N, C-alpha and C positions, 0 to 999 in steps of 0.2 A: 856664126859670125861674131857675136858678142859673148863674153863670159861673165859679165857682171854689170852693175850700175853703181854710180857714185852720186849720192844725194848731197847737195850743199844747203845748209841752213844758215842764213844770215842772222847775226846776233849783235846786240849792243854790249854784251858781256860774254864773249866766247869762252873765256876761262871758266866762268861759273856754269855755263851750259855744258861744257865738256865734263866738269866735275859731276854735275847732275846725271848725265848720261852714264858715266862710269860708276859713281857711288850709289845713286838712288835706283836707276833702272838696271844697273849691273850688266851693261852691254860689254862684251869682249872688245878689246881695242889694242892698237899698237901705237907706240909713240914714234912718229916718223922724224922726230928731231925737235928739240927745244920745247917739249911739252905739247906739241901739235898732235892731238890724238885723232886717229881714224877708227871709226867704230864699225863692228860687224852688225849687220841688221838681220832680222829674221827673213825667211823667204818673202819675196815681194811680188807685186803685180802692178801694172800700170793701166790707167784708163784715160781716155780723151773725152773731155766734156766740152760741148760747144760754148763759146763766149764771144761776144761781139768785139771786145777790145783787149781783154786781159792777156798778158803773157806771164802772169805769176804762176807759181806751182805751189802745191800744198803737200804736206806729209801727214798721213794717217797711219797709226799702228793698229794692227788687227789682233783681236784676242778671242778666246773661246767663250768667255763669260764676262761681260762688261761690268756686272755688279761685283763679282769677285775681284776683278782688276781694280775697280774703284776702291774697294776695301784694302787691297794690298798697297795701293798708292797712299791711301790715308795713313796706314800703319807706318809708312816711310816718311810721313810728314808732308805729303803732297795732296792738296785738295784738288778736286776736279768737279766739273759741272755736273748737274743732275742729268743722268742718262735720258736721252730722248729717242723714242721709237720713230725712225724715219721711213719705215716700210722695208727698205733694202737692208736695214740693220739697226742696231741700237748704238747711238753715238754719244760720246762724252769728250771732254778735252781737259787739258791741264796747262798751266803756265810754266814756261821755263824761267829760270832765274834772270836771264837776259831780257825777258819781256815777251818773247814769242809764245805762240800757242801751238800745242801739238794735239791733234785729234786722235782719238782711238775708238774703235768700234768692234762690235760683234756682228759679223756679216751674216746675212741671210742668203746672199747670192752664191751661186756656184763658184768655186775657186778653180783657177786653171791648174 
């Protein structure tokens, strides 16, 4: 039925965040006009968590080794939080230039 998903990340500085995703994270992209970049993402999965009132969505990137990823980000000049063992995985996050936060984790759960 569907052949992909499109994630929207709201930002107070979209240009800086686009440059970060392109130059620091090295994500492949296309310019759809006027510098508006659309980025390729790694394979994804979706989960639905119960919440009484929130309609917000979150983005987490997944990695094989959270400590190695933290080191790679640091080498690119990006600081991230101290990894925390959450049981289901080891979680960290980094700040985007526009002020948003992106989580990343090393999952322990089975992947679809």
